[in-house]
C-alpha positions in Angstrom: 0.0 0.0 0.0 2.9 2.4 0.9 4.5 1.6 -2.4 1.3 2.4 -4.3 1.0 5.8 -2.4 4.6 6.6 -3.2 3.9 5.8 -6.9 0.9 8.0 -7.0 2.8 10.9 -5.3 5.6 10.5 -7.7 3.2 10.6 -10.7 1.4 13.7 -9.3 4.7 15.5 -8.8 5.7 14.7 -12.3 2.5 16.0 -13.7 2.8 19.2 -11.6 6.4 19.8 -12.9 5.3 19.0 -16.5 2.5 21.5 -16.2 4.8 24.2 -14.9 7.3 23.6 -17.6 4.6 23.5 -20.2 3.3 26.9 -19.2 6.9 28.3 -19.0 8.0 27.3 -22.4 4.8 28.7 -24.1 4.6 32.4 -25.1 3.0 34.1 -22.2 -0.4 35.6 -23.0 0.6 38.9 -21.5 3.1 39.2 -24.3 1.2 38.1 -27.4 -2.1 39.7 -26.1 -0.4 42.9 -25.0 -0.6 46.1 -27.0 2.4 48.1 -28.0 1.3 50.9 -30.2 -1.6 48.8 -31.3 0.5 45.7 -32.0 0.6 42.4 -30.2 4.0 41.2 -29.1 6.0 38.0 -29.6 8.6 36.3 -27.5 12.1 36.5 -28.8 15.5 35.0 -27.9 18.0 37.7 -27.1 21.1 38.2 -24.9 19.5 40.9 -22.9 16.3 43.0 -23.0 17.4 46.6 -23.4 15.8 47.6 -26.6 12.9 50.0 -27.0 11.1 47.3 -29.0 10.6 45.8 -25.5 7.0 45.3 -24.3 7.2 43.2 -21.2 9.4 40.7 -19.3 6.6 38.0 -19.2 8.3 35.6 -21.5 10.1 32.8 -19.6 13.9 32.9 -19.2 16.3 30.2 -18.1 19.9 31.2 -17.4 21.5 32.7 -20.5 18.5 31.7 -22.6 16.7 35.0 -22.3 13.3 35.5 -23.9 11.6 38.9 -24.0 8.4 40.2 -25.3 8.8 42.6 -28.2 6.3 44.5 -30.3 5.9 43.9 -34.0 8.7 46.3 -34.9 11.0 43.3 -34.4 9.2 41.6 -37.3 7.2 38.5 -37.5 3.9 39.7 -36.0 1.0 39.0 -38.4 -1.9 41.4 -38.9 -5.1 40.9 -40.7 -3.6 42.2 -43.9 -0.6 39.8 -43.6 3.1 40.7 -43.2 4.7 42.4 -40.3 4.0 45.9 -39.0 6.1 48.5 -37.2 5.4 50.4 -34.1 7.2 53.5 -32.7 10.3 51.7 -31.3 13.3 53.9 -31.9 16.3 52.0 -30.6 18.7 53.6 -28.2 19.6 56.7 -30.2 16.6 59.0 -30.0 13.1 58.9 -31.4 13.1 59.6 -35.2 9.5 60.6 -35.1 10.4 63.5 -32.8 13.1 64.8 -35.2 12.2 68.1 -37.0 12.9 68.0 -40.7 12.5 70.1 -43.8 12.8 67.1 -46.1 14.5 66.8 -49.4 16.0 69.6 -51.5 14.8 70.2 -55.1 18.2 68.8 -56.2 17.6 65.5 -54.4 13.9 65.4 -55.5 15.0 65.8 -59.2 16.5 62.3 -59.1 13.0 60.9 -59.7 11.7 63.9 -61.6 9.7 65.2 -58.6 8.8 68.8 -59.2 8.7 69.9 -55.6 10.9 69.7 -52.5 10.3 69.2 -48.8 8.9 66.3 -46.7 6.5 65.4 -49.4 9.4 64.8 -51.8 11.2 62.7 -49.3 8.1 60.6 -48.8 7.7 60.1 -52.5 11.4 59.1 -52.9 11.0 56.5 -50.1 7.8 55.3 -51.6 9.6 54.7 -55.0 12.1 52.5 -53.1 9.6 50.7 -50.9 9.3 47.4 -52.9 13.0 47.0 -53.0 13.4 47.9 -49.3 10.9 45.2 -48.5 13.0 42.6 -50.2 15.8 43.4 -47.7 13.5 43.6 -44.7 14.8 40.6 -42.8 18.4 41.9 -43.1 17.4 45.4 -42.0 15.5 44.1 -38.9 18.3 41.7 -38.0 20.8 44.6 -38.1 18.4 46.8 -36.2 18.0 44.3 -33.4 21.7 43.6 -33.2 22.6 47.3 -33.1 19.7 48.6 -31.1 18.9 51.0 -34.0 15.6 52.0 -35.5 14.9 49.8 -38.5 13.2 52.8 -40.2 16.4 54.8 -39.9 18.5 52.1 -41.5 15.9 51.7 -44.3 15.9 55.4 -44.9 19.7 55.5 -45.3 19.5 52.6 -47.7 16.9 54.4 -49.7 19.0 57.6 -49.8 22.4 56.0 -50.4 21.7 53.3 -53.0 18.0 53.7 -53.8 17.6 50.3 -52.1 20.1 48.8 -54.5 18.8 50.3 -57.7 21.7 52.7 -58.0 24.4 50.1 -57.5 26.6 48.5 -60.2 26.6 44.8 -60.8 29.4 44.3 -58.2 27.4 46.2 -55.5 29.4 49.4 -55.7 28.4 53.0 -56.3 29.8 56.5 -56.2 32.4 55.8 -58.9 33.5 52.6 -57.0 34.1 54.4 -53.7 30.9 53.3 -52.0 30.0 49.6 -51.2 26.7 48.0 -50.7 23.2 49.1 -49.8 24.5 51.6 -47.2 27.4 52.7 -49.4 30.3 52.2 -46.9 33.2 54.2 -48.2 36.0 51.9 -49.1 38.5 54.7 -48.7 38.0 54.9 -45.0 36.6 51.4 -44.0 37.5 47.8 -44.7 34.2 46.5 -46.0 32.4 43.6 -44.3 30.1 41.0 -45.8 28.3 41.0 -49.2 26.8 44.2 -50.5 23.3 43.1 -49.7 24.0 41.2 -46.5 23.1 41.6 -42.9 26.8 41.9 -42.1 27.1 44.8 -44.4 24.1 46.5 -43.0 25.4 46.0 -39.5 28.7 47.6 -40.5 26.9 50.6 -42.0 24.7 50.9 -38.9 27.7 50.8 -36.6 29.3 53.6 -38.6 26.1 55.6 -38.1 26.2 54.9 -34.3 29.8 56.0 -34.1 28.9 59.2 -35.9 26.0 59.8 -33.6 28.3 59.3 -30.6 30.8 61.7 -32.1 28.1 64.3 -32.5 27.1 63.8 -28.9 30.7 64.4 -27.7 31.0 67.6 -29.8 27.6 68.9 -28.8 26.9 67.6 -25.3 24.0 70.0 -24.8 22.0 68.5 -27.7 19.1 66.2 -27.1 19.1 62.6 -28.3 17.0 63.6 -31.3 19.3 66.4 -32.3 22.3 64.1 -32.0 20.4 61.5 -34.1 19.8 64.0 -36.9 23.4 65.2 -36.6 24.6 61.6 -36.9 22.5 61.2 -40.1 24.0 64.3 -41.6 27.5 63.2 -40.5 27.0 59.8 -42.1 27.3 61.6 -45.4 29.7 64.4 -44.7 31.5 63.4 -41.5 31.0 64.3 -37.9 33.2 67.4 -38.2 30.8 68.9 -40.7 28.1 69.0 -38.1 29.0 72.3 -36.5 25.6 73.9 -35.9 22.1 72.3 -35.6 20.5 74.6 -38.2 23.4 74.4 -40.6 24.4 70.7 -40.2 23.3 69.8 -43.8 25.4 72.5 -45.5 28.1 70.7 -47.3 26.2 67.3 -47.5 25.1 65.9 -50.9 22.2 68.1 -51.9 22.6 70.2 -48.8 19.8 68.1 -47.3 21.1 64.7 -46.2 20.0 64.7 -42.5 16.7 66.3 -43.2 15.9 64.1 -46.1 16.8 60.8 -44.4 14.9 61.8 -41.3 11.8 62.5 -43.4 12.1 59.2 -45.3 12.5 57.3 -42.0 9.4 58.9 -40.6 7.4 57.9 -43.6 8.9 54.4 -43.6 7.7 54.0 -40.0 4.2 53.6 -41.3 5.2 51.1 -43.9 6.4 48.3 -41.7 9.8 49.5 -40.6 
């Protein structure tokens, strides 16, 4: 009789442990039913949970196997129309949606025969690149997640630099052979990494942007994160040293509008799944 009771107790203990583990390994409802800017979340494996894509800590974690709940900006969250959708996550370098911008110059707009300048022109330029940008979406999101950078900002740079690949030669170069890949890493100053359309390349370009933002922060410690972000965008084209004043940061950049144009494109791309 005692052996039978022990057997029952052992079985009950096993069932309790199994039930606990079963609950733990499933996506917690507080993640996938939560709302982050109108989007449900998903559990994701990451090293830590510092990113602004973060929604909650409800996903189970075991030792170094960290799982966090992120909103759809990380990618992979389905909506009724299909595909993935973005939120307002901005990474660790300021909120691009809070950056003031005057948009593209008439010179930049003329690339696509657009007869006006400003934010509307930037939006149209980004729209013309959207189908190509979508084909590199997984690489962009992977780089964004790895570098804690807003995916829309990365996509906007790719739109401006290479027209999402359309302006590149067959070997993936542009700017008379000086620029490499989607983000046009300058081969005169950097040893290129990865293929021209790869996540590795996009991560390198993103790190160059981050280094430029940090340089702007050091030179202008009184600037807000959003001001430094815009300055970093401008400096990505003309160098950190060109960012001397906030109002005049784009003077000397290609088209005299680089930071403003990229910021406007990024803001538009926010609503397009980036």
